[in-house]
N, CA, C and O atoms as a DFTB+ gen file, in Angstrom:
520 C
 N C O
     1  1       0.848      -1.159       0.000
     2  2       0.000       0.000       0.000
     3  2       0.897       1.226       0.000
     4  3       1.793       1.341       0.836
     5  1       0.664       2.139      -0.928
     6  2       1.396       3.404      -0.960
     7  2       0.426       4.522      -0.588
     8  3      -0.750       4.481      -0.949
     9  1       0.929       5.516       0.135
    10  2       0.091       6.637       0.553
    11  2       0.864       7.938       0.425
    12  3       2.004       8.048       0.875
    13  1       0.215       8.935      -0.207
    14  2       0.730      10.313      -0.236
    15  2      -0.400      11.219       0.194
    16  3      -1.548      11.038      -0.211
    17  1      -0.064      12.204       1.026
    18  2      -1.074      13.133       1.502
    19  2      -0.511      14.522       1.687
    20  3       0.697      14.713       1.834
    21  1      -1.405      15.482       1.675
    22  2      -1.029      16.893       1.782
    23  2      -0.470      17.224       3.169
    24  3      -0.957      16.714       4.178
    25  1       0.545      18.074       3.210
    26  2       1.086      18.517       4.499
    27  2       0.051      19.247       5.354
    28  3       0.144      19.228       6.581
    29  1      -0.929      19.889       4.724
    30  2      -1.960      20.626       5.470
    31  2      -3.074      19.724       5.986
    32  3      -3.932      20.175       6.745
    33  1      -3.070      18.457       5.585
    34  2      -4.133      17.523       5.995
    35  2      -3.751      16.867       7.318
    36  3      -3.384      15.693       7.366
    37  1      -3.849      17.658       8.396
    38  2      -3.432      17.151       9.705
    39  2      -4.466      17.426      10.798
    40  3      -4.135      17.454      11.984
    41  1      -5.708      17.627      10.392
    42  2      -6.776      17.902      11.356
    43  2      -7.391      16.595      11.855
    44  3      -7.078      15.517      11.350
    45  1      -8.260      16.704      12.841
    46  2      -8.940      15.516      13.383
    47  2      -9.754      14.814      12.297
    48  3      -9.763      13.585      12.226
    49  1     -10.436      15.585      11.454
    50  2     -11.224      14.975      10.374
    51  2     -10.320      14.246       9.380
    52  3     -10.638      13.145       8.930
    53  1      -9.189      14.872       9.044
    54  2      -8.243      14.220       8.140
    55  2      -7.748      12.913       8.749
    56  3      -7.721      11.880       8.080
    57  1      -7.356      12.964      10.022
    58  2      -6.844      11.768      10.697
    59  2      -7.886      10.656      10.696
    60  3      -7.564       9.501      10.419
    61  1      -9.119      10.998      11.000
    62  2     -10.179       9.983      11.048
    63  2     -10.349       9.301       9.693
    64  3     -10.472       8.077       9.630
    65  1     -10.357      10.070       8.619
    66  2     -10.563       9.479       7.284
    67  2      -9.332       8.714       6.800
    68  3      -9.460       7.681       6.143
    69  1      -8.135       9.222       7.125
    70  2      -6.913       8.490       6.772
    71  2      -6.908       7.149       7.498
    72  3      -6.620       6.114       6.899
    73  1      -7.231       7.171       8.799
    74  2      -7.263       5.929       9.573
    75  2      -8.340       4.991       9.033
    76  3      -8.118       3.782       8.959
    77  1      -9.511       5.530       8.651
    78  2     -10.561       4.696       8.043
    79  2     -10.035       4.014       6.781
    80  3     -10.231       2.814       6.589
    81  1      -9.366       4.788       5.921
    82  2      -8.862       4.250       4.654
    83  2      -7.798       3.176       4.906
    84  3      -7.788       2.133       4.252
    85  1      -6.914       3.443       5.851
    86  2      -5.859       2.478       6.142
    87  2      -6.412       1.233       6.839
    88  3      -5.930       0.125       6.603
    89  1      -7.415       1.410       7.689
    90  2      -8.060       0.246       8.311
    91  2      -8.731      -0.619       7.249
    92  3      -8.663      -1.846       7.310
    93  1      -9.378       0.020       6.278
    94  2      -9.984      -0.715       5.167
    95  2      -8.907      -1.503       4.418
    96  3      -9.082      -2.684       4.121
    97  1      -7.780      -0.825       4.115
    98  2      -6.703      -1.480       3.372
    99  2      -6.160      -2.683       4.149
   100  3      -5.890      -3.734       3.567
   101  1      -6.005      -2.521       5.452
   102  2      -5.497      -3.619       6.279
   103  2      -6.475      -4.790       6.297
   104  3      -6.054      -5.947       6.328
   105  1      -7.776      -4.502       6.278
   106  2      -8.783      -5.573       6.226
   107  2      -8.715      -6.297       4.871
   108  3      -8.886      -7.514       4.804
   109  1      -8.464      -5.536       3.792
   110  2      -8.375      -6.124       2.449
   111  2      -7.083      -6.928       2.269
   112  3      -7.095      -7.997       1.658
   113  1      -5.972      -6.415       2.802
   114  2      -4.651      -7.020       2.646
   115  2      -3.999      -7.122       4.028
   116  3      -3.187      -6.270       4.390
   117  1      -4.346      -8.156       4.804
   118  2      -3.877      -8.265       6.191
   119  2      -2.353      -8.280       6.349
   120  3      -1.840      -7.960       7.422
   121  1      -1.636      -8.647       5.301
   122  2      -0.173      -8.677       5.388
   123  2       0.464      -7.454       4.734
   124  3       1.637      -7.484       4.363
   125  1      -0.310      -6.380       4.595
   126  2       0.171      -5.188       3.900
   127  2       1.340      -4.524       4.628
   128  3       1.514      -4.664       5.839
   129  1       2.131      -3.800       3.841
   130  2       3.125      -2.862       4.347
   131  2       2.672      -1.492       3.850
   132  3       1.988      -1.396       2.831
   133  1       3.048      -0.440       4.559
   134  2       2.676       0.917       4.169
   135  2       3.915       1.643       3.682
   136  3       4.905       1.750       4.406
   137  1       3.861       2.143       2.454
   138  2       4.961       2.915       1.877
   139  2       4.531       4.373       1.754
   140  3       3.456       4.672       1.235
   141  1       5.370       5.261       2.229
   142  2       5.102       6.690       2.172
   143  2       6.438       7.430       2.170
   144  3       7.489       6.810       2.333
   145  1       6.406       8.748       1.987
   146  2       7.661       9.507       1.993
   147  2       7.988      10.048       3.380
   148  3       9.108      10.496       3.622
   149  1       7.024      10.011       4.286
   150  2       7.263      10.531       5.624
   151  2       7.109      12.031       5.738
   152  3       7.532      12.626       6.729
   153  1       6.505      12.655       4.731
   154  2       6.303      14.106       4.762
   155  2       5.364      14.490       5.907
   156  3       4.604      13.662       6.408
   157  1       5.430      15.746       6.305
   158  2       4.584      16.193       7.418
   159  2       3.109      16.150       7.035
   160  3       2.758      15.989       5.866
   161  1       2.266      16.295       8.031
   162  2       0.827      16.306       7.801
   163  2       0.252      14.912       7.672
   164  3       0.451      14.066       8.544
   165  1      -0.458      14.674       6.584
   166  2      -1.182      13.420       6.371
   167  2      -0.271      12.196       6.451
   168  3      -0.666      11.168       7.000
   169  1       0.939      12.299       5.910
   170  2       1.823      11.126       5.898
   171  2       2.339      10.805       7.298
   172  3       2.545       9.635       7.623
   173  1       2.550      11.816       8.125
   174  2       2.941      11.568       9.526
   175  2       1.793      10.864      10.263
   176  3       2.035       9.981      11.087
   177  1       0.547      11.254       9.967
   178  2      -0.608      10.578      10.562
   179  2      -0.632       9.105      10.144
   180  3      -0.895       8.229      10.968
   181  1      -0.360       8.836       8.872
   182  2      -0.348       7.459       8.374
   183  2       0.766       6.650       9.041
   184  3       0.583       5.469       9.336
   185  1       1.899       7.272       9.275
   186  2       3.012       6.586       9.955
   187  2       2.601       6.240      11.381
   188  3       2.877       5.139      11.857
   189  1       1.945       7.173      12.061
   190  2       1.476       6.910      13.426
   191  2       0.511       5.725      13.427
   192  3       0.585       4.865      14.304
   193  1      -0.395       5.680      12.445
   194  2      -1.332       4.552      12.323
   195  2      -0.564       3.243      12.180
   196  3      -0.853       2.269      12.874
   197  1       0.427       3.223      11.268
   198  2       1.191       2.004      11.012
   199  2       1.909       1.534      12.282
   200  3       1.960       0.338      12.569
   201  1       2.453       2.477      13.028
   202  2       3.147       2.118      14.268
   203  2       2.164       1.528      15.279
   204  3       2.482       0.549      15.953
   205  1       0.982       2.116      15.387
   206  2      -0.032       1.620      16.327
   207  2      -0.533       0.239      15.939
   208  3      -0.842      -0.571      16.814
   209  1      -0.620      -0.046      14.641
   210  2      -1.159      -1.318      14.145
   211  2      -0.085      -2.381      13.944
   212  3      -0.401      -3.531      13.642
   213  1       1.179      -2.005      14.110
   214  2       2.256      -2.962      13.881
   215  2       2.455      -3.292      12.412
   216  3       2.931      -4.375      12.075
   217  1       2.091      -2.361      11.535
   218  2       2.226      -2.555      10.086
   219  2       3.634      -2.124       9.660
   220  3       4.118      -1.069      10.070
   221  1       4.281      -2.945       8.840
   222  2       5.613      -2.627       8.332
   223  2       5.561      -1.312       7.564
   224  3       4.661      -1.086       6.755
   225  1       6.528      -0.459       7.826
   226  2       6.590       0.859       7.202
   227  2       7.794       0.913       6.270
   228  3       8.899       0.516       6.640
   229  1       7.567       1.407       5.056
   230  2       8.633       1.594       4.074
   231  2       8.665       3.078       3.739
   232  3       7.666       3.643       3.293
   233  1       9.821       3.710       3.957
   234  2       9.947       5.139       3.665
   235  2      10.721       5.345       2.369
   236  3      11.819       4.816       2.196
   237  1      10.138       6.116       1.467
   238  2      10.794       6.534       0.227
   239  2      10.906       8.057       0.327
   240  3      10.117       8.789      -0.270
   241  1      11.880       8.511       1.077
   242  2      12.010       9.948       1.356
   243  2      12.400      10.726       0.102
   244  3      13.173      10.256      -0.733
   245  1      11.842      11.929      -0.001
   246  2      12.206      12.827      -1.087
   247  2      13.635      13.313      -0.843
   248  3      13.944      13.798       0.246
   249  1      14.512      13.187      -1.851
   250  2      15.908      13.607      -1.744
   251  2      16.073      14.942      -2.467
   252  3      16.356      14.998      -3.664
   253  1      15.884      16.015      -1.695
   254  2      15.957      17.351      -2.291
   255  2      17.380      17.712      -2.709
   256  3      17.566      18.483      -3.651
   257  1      18.390      17.167      -2.023
   258  2      19.777      17.458      -2.397
   259  2      20.078      16.928      -3.800
   260  3      20.720      17.607      -4.602
   261  1      19.620      15.732      -4.085
   262  2      19.899      15.111      -5.385
   263  2      18.929      15.562      -6.476
   264  3      19.319      15.702      -7.635
   265  1      17.656      15.790      -6.102
   266  2      16.622      16.005      -7.122
   267  2      15.973      17.384      -7.103
   268  3      15.117      17.662      -7.943
   269  1      16.350      18.246      -6.182
   270  2      15.796      19.605      -6.136
   271  2      14.286      19.600      -6.037
   272  3      13.704      18.806      -5.298
   273  1      13.653      20.493      -6.789
   274  2      12.196      20.626      -6.741
   275  2      11.458      19.390      -7.240
   276  3      10.280      19.204      -6.935
   277  1      12.142      18.551      -7.999
   278  2      11.522      17.320      -8.520
   279  2      11.504      16.204      -7.474
   280  3      10.932      15.144      -7.726
   281  1      12.110      16.416      -6.318
   282  2      12.262      15.366      -5.305
   283  2      10.944      14.682      -4.915
   284  3      10.902      13.453      -4.857
   285  1       9.862      15.437      -4.644
   286  2       8.618      14.744      -4.261
   287  2       8.075      13.834      -5.369
   288  3       7.426      12.827      -5.089
   289  1       8.344      14.193      -6.612
   290  2       7.859      13.405      -7.735
   291  2       8.766      12.194      -7.984
   292  3       8.282      11.131      -8.373
   293  1      10.071      12.347      -7.764
   294  2      11.005      11.223      -7.842
   295  2      10.674      10.209      -6.749
   296  3      10.778       9.002      -6.968
   297  1      10.273      10.699      -5.569
   298  2       9.867       9.793      -4.485
   299  2       8.647       8.976      -4.915
   300  3       8.527       7.805      -4.555
   301  1       7.745       9.589      -5.683
   302  2       6.587       8.837      -6.204
   303  2       7.042       7.707      -7.112
   304  3       6.472       6.617      -7.081
   305  1       8.071       7.961      -7.924
   306  2       8.614       6.906      -8.789
   307  2       9.095       5.735      -7.933
   308  3       8.890       4.574      -8.285
   309  1       9.743       6.055      -6.793
   310  2      10.217       5.005      -5.889
   311  2       9.039       4.239      -5.294
   312  3       9.099       3.017      -5.160
   313  1       7.970       4.948      -4.936
   314  2       6.787       4.282      -4.380
   315  2       6.164       3.344      -5.411
   316  3       5.804       2.214      -5.080
   317  1       6.035       3.800      -6.650
   318  2       5.456       2.974      -7.715
   319  2       6.353       1.764      -7.998
   320  3       5.856       0.679      -8.297
   321  1       7.674       1.951      -7.904
   322  2       8.609       0.849      -8.154
   323  2       8.444      -0.276      -7.131
   324  3       8.835      -1.414      -7.390
   325  1       7.868       0.038      -5.975
   326  2       7.608      -0.989      -4.964
   327  2       6.441      -1.901      -5.351
   328  3       6.178      -2.898      -4.677
   329  1       5.746      -1.559      -6.434
   330  2       4.612      -2.328      -6.954
   331  2       3.507      -2.511      -5.905
   332  3       3.145      -3.640      -5.574
   333  1       2.977      -1.403      -5.387
   334  2       1.901      -1.525      -4.400
   335  2       0.626      -2.086      -5.037
   336  3       0.380      -1.905      -6.230
   337  1      -0.176      -2.769      -4.220
   338  2      -1.453      -3.285      -4.721
   339  2      -2.465      -2.162      -4.858
   340  3      -3.435      -2.285      -5.607
   341  1      -2.245      -1.065      -4.137
   342  2      -3.176       0.049      -4.154
   343  2      -2.437       1.303      -3.709
   344  3      -1.510       1.234      -2.903
   345  1      -2.851       2.444      -4.236
   346  2      -2.313       3.740      -3.812
   347  2      -3.460       4.573      -3.255
   348  3      -4.495       4.740      -3.899
   349  1      -3.260       5.084      -2.068
   350  2      -4.217       5.994      -1.435
   351  2      -3.630       7.395      -1.471
   352  3      -2.438       7.582      -1.225
   353  1      -4.468       8.379      -1.778
   354  2      -3.984       9.758      -1.803
   355  2      -4.984      10.682      -1.116
   356  3      -6.187      10.423      -1.092
   357  1      -4.454      11.756      -0.565
   358  2      -5.268      12.823       0.018
   359  2      -4.615      14.131      -0.399
   360  3      -3.613      14.544       0.186
   361  1      -5.181      14.783      -1.411
   362  2      -4.551      15.955      -2.022
   363  2      -4.808      17.260      -1.282
   364  3      -4.228      18.287      -1.633
   365  1      -5.665      17.239      -0.264
   366  2      -5.934      18.444       0.514
   367  2      -6.713      18.098       1.754
   368  3      -7.345      17.045       1.827
   369  1      -6.670      18.976       2.724
   370  2      -7.384      18.727       3.972
   371  2      -8.877      18.576       3.727
   372  3      -9.452      19.251       2.873
   373  1      -9.493      17.683       4.485
   374  2     -10.942      17.481       4.411
   375  2     -11.677      18.419       5.358
   376  3     -12.903      18.515       5.306
   377  1     -10.947      19.105       6.214
   378  2     -11.516      20.065       7.152
   379  2     -12.007      21.277       6.375
   380  3     -11.229      21.927       5.677
   381  1     -13.292      21.582       6.493
   382  2     -13.896      22.680       5.738
   383  2     -13.192      24.004       5.924
   384  3     -13.124      24.795       4.984
   385  1     -12.664      24.273       7.113
   386  2     -11.994      25.551       7.351
   387  2     -10.618      25.596       6.698
   388  3     -10.053      26.676       6.523
   389  1     -10.074      24.446       6.337
   390  2      -8.761      24.391       5.696
   391  2      -8.829      24.106       4.214
   392  3      -7.861      24.345       3.491
   393  1      -9.944      23.606       3.757
   394  2     -10.050      23.138       2.369
   395  2      -9.739      24.237       1.360
   396  3      -9.323      23.955       0.236
   397  1      -9.938      25.471       1.756
   398  2      -9.709      26.582       0.829
   399  2      -8.245      26.999       0.759
   400  3      -7.879      27.830      -0.073
   401  1      -7.403      26.432       1.622
   402  2      -6.006      26.846       1.692
   403  2      -5.222      26.260       0.517
   404  3      -5.003      25.051       0.445
   405  1      -4.805      27.128      -0.395
   406  2      -3.923      26.704      -1.477
   407  2      -4.529      25.738      -2.471
   408  3      -5.723      25.438      -2.445
   409  1      -3.669      25.266      -3.338
   410  2      -4.049      24.306      -4.372
   411  2      -3.925      22.889      -3.830
   412  3      -3.330      22.675      -2.774
   413  1      -4.483      21.927      -4.547
   414  2      -4.282      20.529      -4.151
   415  2      -2.784      20.203      -4.150
   416  3      -2.010      20.796      -4.901
   417  1      -2.394      19.268      -3.309
   418  2      -0.995      18.866      -3.157
   419  2      -0.578      18.058      -4.381
   420  3      -0.986      16.909      -4.547
   421  1       0.232      18.666      -5.228
   422  2       0.644      18.071      -6.488
   423  2       1.248      16.682      -6.396
   424  3       0.886      15.816      -7.192
   425  1       2.165      16.430      -5.447
   426  2       2.737      15.086      -5.374
   427  2       1.702      13.987      -5.103
   428  3       1.862      12.864      -5.580
   429  1       0.641      14.299      -4.341
   430  2      -0.411      13.294      -4.117
   431  2      -1.194      13.052      -5.409
   432  3      -1.484      11.908      -5.760
   433  1      -1.532      14.127      -6.108
   434  2      -2.220      13.972      -7.398
   435  2      -1.359      13.169      -8.369
   436  3      -1.857      12.307      -9.093
   437  1      -0.054      13.467      -8.372
   438  2       0.878      12.798      -9.263
   439  2       0.960      11.305      -8.981
   440  3       1.003      10.499      -9.910
   441  1       0.983      10.927      -7.694
   442  2       1.030       9.495      -7.371
   443  2      -0.216       8.794      -7.894
   444  3      -0.125       7.694      -8.439
   445  1      -1.377       9.418      -7.733
   446  2      -2.610       8.828      -8.253
   447  2      -2.561       8.638      -9.758
   448  3      -2.981       7.605     -10.279
   449  1      -2.041       9.648     -10.456
   450  2      -1.929       9.562     -11.916
   451  2      -0.956       8.460     -12.329
   452  3      -1.234       7.688     -13.247
   453  1       0.180       8.393     -11.649
   454  2       1.177       7.365     -11.972
   455  2       0.605       5.972     -11.719
   456  3       0.808       5.054     -12.513
   457  1      -0.112       5.825     -10.601
   458  2      -0.702       4.528     -10.271
   459  2      -1.662       4.089     -11.369
   460  3      -1.575       2.966     -11.867
   461  1      -2.572       4.973     -11.742
   462  2      -3.546       4.617     -12.779
   463  2      -2.855       4.343     -14.109
   464  3      -3.267       3.451     -14.850
   465  1      -1.803       5.110     -14.416
   466  2      -1.046       4.886     -15.645
   467  2      -0.366       3.529     -15.679
   468  3      -0.128       2.977     -16.754
   469  1      -0.051       2.984     -14.501
   470  2       0.582       1.669     -14.391
   471  2      -0.446       0.553     -14.220
   472  3      -0.087      -0.616     -14.081
   473  1      -1.730       0.926     -14.231
   474  2      -2.776      -0.069     -14.049
   475  2      -2.964      -0.491     -12.598
   476  3      -3.547      -1.540     -12.327
   477  1      -2.474       0.319     -11.664
   478  2      -2.627       0.028     -10.240
   479  2      -3.917       0.648      -9.722
   480  3      -4.405       1.640     -10.265
   481  1      -4.457       0.063      -8.682
   482  2      -5.661       0.598      -8.055
   483  2      -5.313       1.892      -7.323
   484  3      -4.314       1.954      -6.607
   485  1      -6.137       2.922      -7.502
   486  2      -5.930       4.209      -6.831
   487  2      -7.237       4.639      -6.194
   488  3      -8.286       4.626      -6.838
   489  1      -7.170       5.016      -4.942
   490  2      -8.329       5.541      -4.240
   491  2      -7.963       6.863      -3.571
   492  3      -6.973       6.953      -2.845
   493  1      -8.769       7.874      -3.823
   494  2      -8.584       9.168      -3.168
   495  2      -9.391       9.166      -1.860
   496  3     -10.570       8.809      -1.850
   497  1      -8.749       9.563      -0.774
   498  2      -9.440       9.660       0.519
   499  2     -10.394      10.843       0.428
   500  3     -10.005      11.941       0.032
   501  1     -11.639      10.605       0.798
   502  2     -12.681      11.641       0.698
   503  2     -13.368      11.830       2.043
   504  3     -13.217      11.020       2.958
   505  1     -14.127      12.921       2.143
   506  2     -14.920      13.157       3.355
   507  2     -15.978      12.090       3.490
   508  3     -16.439      11.514       2.505
   509  1     -16.350      11.841       4.717
   510  2     -17.421      10.886       5.001
   511  2     -18.722      11.482       4.500
   512  3     -18.989      12.656       4.760
   513  1     -19.550      10.713       3.785
   514  2     -20.834      11.247       3.311
   515  2     -21.719      11.616       4.507
   516  3     -21.745      10.919       5.521
   517  1     -22.421      12.701       4.363
   518  2     -23.307      13.162       5.463
   519  2     -24.703      12.650       5.302
   520  3     -25.566      12.940       6.130
């Protein structure tokens, strides 16, 4: 399982939906490992989930020294190279007061696009229906 999420997606609502998505993934693939870059916000929440659940964590950190501004996208290439069964993404906070902040997180959108281009399953984390 690969996961990329926006740095601004760190609210209680974001955490609840990320945990819901990861719990679903763990139910689908009980022997799953979680691959992420370890970026702040949503990905730190996912790492905390993995630690609490005892799920193996694989970090594909963005190497800004080697790749400059392309580093987050090169990290996506590393995540895809791991051949995940599914990619989960959260391109922006689900918290209504934060949703207006900035554009969607490009590296999360990019991972979803790369996954679909490789024929991998991609699911975007969304708000709970009301």
